[in-house]
N, C-alpha and C positions, 0 to 999 in steps of 0.2 A: 520552470524558468519564467513562464508568464507571471506568475504571482511575485516572483522575485524582482522582475522588471517593474511591477506596480509599487514596490516599496515594501512588500511584505517580508517579514522574516520567515525563511523557508527551511524546513528540515526534511531531508530524503532519508529514507530507511530502505535497505535491501539486505538479504542474506548473502548476496553474491558480490564479493569484492571486485571482481571483473565488470560486473554491471555498473557499479559505483565509479569505477576508473573511467568507463565510457561516459559516464553522466557528468563526471567532474570536467572531462575535456569538453563537453558541450557547454557547460556553464562558464568555464574559462574563456572560450571562444565568444560567448554572449556578454562576457564581463559584468556578470552578475554574482551574487553571493548566495550559496546554498550551502548549509551545513549537512554533511552526510554521515550516516552512522550504519556500519556494517554489523548486522545482528539479527538474530531471530526476533521477530516481533514480540513473542511471548517471553523473551528475556531483557526487554528494554528496561532501562532505568530512568524514566522520564517522570517529572513532577506531575501529579495528578492536577486535572483541570487547567493545563498549561496550553491549550490549542483553542483557538477560535474556529479553525476549519481543518478537518482532515479529509484528504482525497485519497481514494484507493483506486489505483490503475492496475489490477491484475492480481492483487495480494489475496483477496477473499476467495477467489476461485482456485487458488493453489493450496488452500488450507483443507486438510481432510474434513468431510462433513461433521464429524463428531467433535471437532476442535472449532467450529464456527461459531457456537454460542459464547465460547470463552473469547474469541476475537472480537465479538460485538460488545462483550462486557469491558474489554480493554478500551475500545473506542469511547464508550461512555465515561470511563474512568479518565481518559486523557482529555476529553473535551471540556471547555469551560461551560457553565451553564448557558444555555440559549446557543450553544456553538452548532455548527453544521458539519455534517458528514456526507460525502459524495462518493458514489461508486460507479466506476465506469465497467459497463458490461456490454456483451455483444448478443444480438438476436440469434437464436438457434438457426444454424444453416444460413446465416446472413451473409451479405456481401463482404464483410470484413472478418468473418469467422464465426464462431459460435458452435459450440459442441452440443450434442443431443445426449451426451453421456450421463447416465443417472448417477446419484450420489453412491448407490450400491456399486456401480461398477468402477467408480473412483476408489472405493475401498478395496474391491477385489484386485484392481491393477497395483494399488500401492502396498498391499500386504501379501501378495502371493509371489 
């Protein structure tokens, strides 16, 4: 919403329709425009080099470790030359969360 309030064209992507409905309500209350896409990021049909800035707030850490390289390749494909990528993360056992779980443990949890 901050970027939309600054006049930027903003696209929000989430696989959860429920999350996007919640986000749309907040955007409507703030009277700003954000285009939302409900999709798996690996199935997006977006034009290459179409974004000046991509901000990840929680997506990377929900991707199985073996898919993370593909994710970074997707980011590179979508960013314009000299575009920026920012990633929100949390300190391990920090005040706002942050897990000490290893990539191996993530795989075991997801595939057992």
